[in-house]
Legacy VTK file of the C-alpha trace (Angstrom):
# vtk DataFile Version 3.0
C-alpha trace
ASCII
DATASET POLYDATA
POINTS 276 float
-112.621 -12.689 -76.647
-116.406 -12.250 -76.189
-117.322 -9.934 -73.304
-119.760 -10.803 -70.497
-122.561 -8.702 -71.978
-122.481 -10.568 -75.253
-122.671 -13.868 -73.366
-125.628 -12.852 -71.253
-128.891 -14.710 -71.912
-131.658 -12.909 -73.712
-135.178 -14.422 -73.826
-137.015 -11.205 -74.802
-138.357 -11.925 -78.291
-139.916 -9.117 -80.330
-140.738 -7.209 -77.141
-142.185 -10.123 -75.178
-140.196 -11.212 -72.139
-140.233 -15.022 -71.983
-139.228 -16.197 -68.499
-139.654 -19.245 -66.302
-141.026 -19.944 -62.877
-138.240 -21.787 -61.165
-140.675 -24.483 -59.942
-140.056 -25.868 -63.442
-136.672 -27.167 -62.214
-138.008 -28.963 -59.129
-136.655 -32.320 -60.324
-133.134 -30.907 -60.164
-131.067 -29.217 -57.395
-132.537 -25.803 -56.760
-130.041 -24.075 -54.505
-129.293 -20.629 -55.891
-126.056 -21.533 -57.714
-127.547 -24.660 -59.335
-130.726 -22.812 -60.270
-128.829 -19.949 -61.906
-126.956 -22.492 -63.991
-130.223 -24.153 -65.089
-131.700 -20.824 -66.060
-128.724 -19.578 -68.085
-128.392 -22.934 -69.847
-131.922 -22.331 -71.093
-131.033 -18.847 -72.327
-133.542 -17.237 -70.009
-132.989 -13.639 -68.907
-135.825 -13.057 -66.374
-137.521 -15.338 -63.843
-140.184 -15.866 -61.188
-138.099 -17.106 -58.275
-139.521 -19.482 -55.670
-139.173 -18.865 -51.924
-137.688 -22.325 -51.623
-134.516 -20.916 -53.238
-134.718 -17.378 -51.839
-134.848 -18.085 -48.138
-132.329 -20.911 -47.849
-129.754 -18.672 -49.587
-130.358 -16.096 -46.867
-129.959 -18.736 -44.074
-133.530 -19.362 -42.857
-133.541 -21.816 -39.935
-134.432 -25.303 -41.029
-134.272 -28.912 -39.940
-135.669 -31.004 -37.120
-136.629 -29.040 -34.025
-136.962 -25.670 -35.670
-140.225 -24.029 -34.518
-142.520 -21.661 -36.409
-141.737 -19.065 -33.827
-138.000 -19.293 -34.595
-138.706 -18.928 -38.287
-140.927 -15.872 -37.672
-138.276 -14.324 -35.453
-135.690 -14.836 -38.234
-137.926 -13.287 -40.847
-138.701 -10.323 -38.564
-135.029 -9.562 -37.892
-132.931 -10.765 -40.843
-130.900 -8.189 -42.745
-131.769 -7.568 -46.418
-128.069 -7.929 -47.248
-128.168 -11.618 -48.258
-131.140 -10.912 -50.539
-129.204 -8.066 -52.149
-126.343 -10.527 -52.734
-128.774 -13.002 -54.307
-130.050 -10.316 -56.662
-126.488 -9.327 -57.615
-125.567 -12.933 -58.234
-128.418 -13.336 -60.735
-128.119 -9.887 -62.271
-124.397 -10.276 -62.864
-125.209 -13.342 -64.892
-127.753 -11.436 -66.957
-130.885 -12.730 -65.174
-133.526 -10.440 -63.715
-135.845 -11.527 -60.913
-139.166 -10.042 -61.947
-141.389 -11.921 -59.438
-140.805 -13.541 -56.025
-143.132 -16.461 -55.235
-144.248 -16.362 -51.607
-147.277 -18.575 -51.907
-148.564 -18.126 -48.334
-148.461 -14.347 -48.174
-151.624 -13.082 -46.519
-152.806 -16.460 -45.221
-155.090 -16.352 -42.151
-153.159 -15.623 -38.969
-150.017 -14.415 -40.664
-148.495 -11.536 -38.672
-148.124 -8.190 -40.399
-144.383 -8.415 -39.772
-144.073 -11.486 -41.902
-146.064 -9.854 -44.714
-143.864 -6.751 -44.552
-140.786 -9.019 -44.675
-142.077 -10.636 -47.889
-142.606 -7.238 -49.503
-139.191 -6.006 -48.417
-137.474 -9.110 -49.760
-139.245 -8.696 -53.136
-138.115 -5.084 -53.339
-134.561 -6.011 -52.465
-134.551 -8.677 -55.182
-135.697 -6.089 -57.691
-139.017 -7.860 -58.221
-142.080 -6.027 -59.508
-144.426 -8.366 -57.655
-145.192 -11.371 -55.518
-147.393 -14.284 -56.533
-149.777 -16.473 -54.487
-152.938 -18.527 -55.038
-156.444 -17.073 -55.465
-158.007 -15.895 -52.189
-160.555 -13.155 -51.702
-159.676 -13.030 -47.972
-155.957 -12.599 -48.746
-156.764 -9.955 -51.375
-158.764 -7.939 -48.829
-155.913 -7.982 -46.361
-153.031 -7.468 -48.802
-154.534 -4.687 -50.877
-153.645 -1.760 -48.586
-150.240 -3.295 -47.745
-149.366 -3.815 -51.362
-150.330 -0.213 -52.083
-148.114 1.010 -49.224
-145.109 -1.040 -50.452
-145.866 -0.382 -54.164
-145.245 -4.067 -54.920
-147.847 -5.970 -56.898
-149.492 -9.166 -55.668
-150.513 -11.434 -58.481
-153.132 -14.075 -57.806
-152.469 -17.401 -59.567
-155.244 -19.600 -60.794
-155.720 -23.334 -61.135
-158.763 -24.789 -62.860
-161.191 -23.185 -60.411
-161.059 -20.011 -62.475
-163.989 -18.825 -64.661
-164.093 -16.051 -67.241
-165.664 -13.800 -64.587
-163.528 -14.695 -61.529
-161.858 -11.280 -61.477
-165.044 -9.289 -62.294
-166.076 -9.056 -58.609
-164.240 -7.551 -55.687
-160.965 -9.508 -55.949
-158.920 -6.637 -57.390
-160.896 -3.828 -55.748
-159.032 -3.866 -52.405
-155.901 -2.213 -53.772
-154.321 -0.733 -56.885
-151.376 -3.137 -56.661
-153.480 -6.302 -56.682
-153.139 -8.130 -59.948
-153.595 -11.356 -61.955
-151.032 -14.067 -62.525
-152.921 -15.907 -65.252
-152.067 -19.515 -65.937
-153.370 -20.055 -69.452
-153.079 -23.823 -69.388
-155.184 -24.146 -66.250
-157.583 -21.579 -67.643
-158.205 -23.630 -70.803
-158.465 -26.886 -68.846
-160.922 -25.415 -66.413
-163.087 -23.256 -68.716
-162.730 -24.872 -72.190
-162.263 -21.274 -73.425
-159.450 -19.371 -75.074
-157.542 -17.146 -72.582
-157.168 -14.320 -75.138
-160.518 -12.574 -74.362
-159.659 -12.757 -70.644
-156.237 -11.210 -71.273
-157.841 -8.441 -73.418
-160.338 -7.681 -70.648
-157.907 -7.610 -67.731
-154.650 -6.563 -69.453
-154.193 -3.516 -67.213
-154.162 -5.702 -64.090
-152.049 -8.623 -65.287
-148.709 -9.019 -63.470
-147.623 -11.976 -65.577
-148.928 -15.077 -67.300
-147.830 -18.726 -66.940
-147.325 -20.655 -70.127
-148.305 -24.311 -70.166
-150.271 -26.504 -72.596
-153.200 -28.531 -71.280
-156.188 -30.380 -72.793
-159.707 -29.117 -72.247
-162.120 -30.730 -69.753
-159.461 -30.758 -67.012
-157.191 -32.674 -69.336
-153.534 -33.441 -68.709
-150.501 -31.241 -69.333
-148.860 -31.686 -72.747
-145.642 -30.581 -74.408
-146.046 -27.157 -75.930
-148.035 -27.432 -79.155
-149.630 -30.787 -78.318
-152.549 -29.707 -76.134
-155.607 -27.497 -76.540
-154.057 -24.282 -75.063
-153.357 -21.696 -77.796
-149.843 -20.952 -76.567
-148.603 -19.655 -79.936
-151.721 -17.586 -80.630
-151.572 -16.064 -77.143
-147.926 -15.053 -77.567
-148.666 -13.605 -80.965
-151.586 -11.675 -79.469
-149.303 -10.285 -76.733
-146.819 -9.149 -79.384
-149.492 -7.475 -81.581
-150.946 -5.738 -78.545
-147.640 -4.444 -77.256
-148.131 -5.816 -73.737
-145.036 -5.708 -71.523
-145.884 -8.159 -68.757
-143.720 -11.352 -68.764
-144.831 -14.763 -70.009
-143.286 -17.402 -67.765
-142.900 -21.052 -68.757
-144.138 -23.467 -66.106
-142.936 -26.974 -66.933
-145.556 -29.460 -65.690
-145.828 -32.078 -68.386
-144.101 -35.388 -67.842
-140.385 -35.229 -68.731
-139.302 -37.935 -71.187
-136.963 -40.586 -69.777
-134.114 -39.472 -72.080
-134.471 -35.799 -71.108
-134.409 -33.501 -68.062
-135.984 -30.273 -66.902
-133.283 -28.067 -68.453
-133.669 -29.661 -71.877
-137.481 -29.433 -71.738
-137.543 -25.819 -70.603
-135.106 -25.000 -73.392
-137.497 -26.667 -75.875
-140.292 -24.487 -74.479
-138.145 -21.394 -74.934
-137.480 -22.368 -78.527
-141.231 -22.916 -79.081
-141.924 -19.411 -77.773
-139.173 -17.831 -79.862
-140.580 -19.401 -82.992
-144.108 -18.291 -82.126
-142.860 -14.693 -81.689
-140.649 -14.597 -84.781
LINES 1 277
276 0 1 2 3 4 5 6 7 8 9 10 11 12 13 14 15 16 17 18 19 20 21 22 23 24 25 26 27 28 29 30 31 32 33 34 35 36 37 38 39 40 41 42 43 44 45 46 47 48 49 50 51 52 53 54 55 56 57 58 59 60 61 62 63 64 65 66 67 68 69 70 71 72 73 74 75 76 77 78 79 80 81 82 83 84 85 86 87 88 89 90 91 92 93 94 95 96 97 98 99 100 101 102 103 104 105 106 107 108 109 110 111 112 113 114 115 116 117 118 119 120 121 122 123 124 125 126 127 128 129 130 131 132 133 134 135 136 137 138 139 140 141 142 143 144 145 146 147 148 149 150 151 152 153 154 155 156 157 158 159 160 161 162 163 164 165 166 167 168 169 170 171 172 173 174 175 176 177 178 179 180 181 182 183 184 185 186 187 188 189 190 191 192 193 194 195 196 197 198 199 200 201 202 203 204 205 206 207 208 209 210 211 212 213 214 215 216 217 218 219 220 221 222 223 224 225 226 227 228 229 230 231 232 233 234 235 236 237 238 239 240 241 242 243 244 245 246 247 248 249 250 251 252 253 254 255 256 257 258 259 260 261 262 263 264 265 266 267 268 269 270 271 272 273 274 275
């Protein structure tokens, strides 16, 4: 009989950790148990986990009549025990949580207590970092707090990025501020290869998102069908010995005869072949 270790998923190919942002499964049930099943069916061993799965597992108040004040009070007082259970649940199945997605962290008006809560949850989950959207204002506020907690904050781009976006003060506010580079959006927004950007900022990259888009703000495509050099980028990561994860983000239209699990699995197979 095969033991549990032998059955555990493994999506680290030739030293490159291929993962998935769990937003990719948004068309399917995304409670923790269902999500874990989706991830393991795809053979994935490390993930960027969305807050929309994390907090419901821990019992965040929800539904009609729940006020923002009640949610803040819950976040300020909740035990880390349910988050430790969530980590164990995934780890026992062979899945690491390398990033927690709290997309509003550092937004204007957010109390320090809520920011501290996000950092504490990430640490309890075993995550190396938290991701959110690009914001100079948030970077300025989060820099010292990220340094105190020793948890990275990776800023995710859409097509507003340019090759020089991170050359200014964005990453200067703290040593734990970093880049969550979406290479599909980068190509669609700049019409440039992401490889020179990765080479330039490699020491500050928390993770990259893998998707394939056309240039000139073109649409998402199945891997290998757009203008994003997904294979070349993965091969460059392997040659360079980089250790940050490359997470699949499924955004192209799912064929009628398929589903998100099947399509993510195809993306995993594409990445494995590229890294062979």
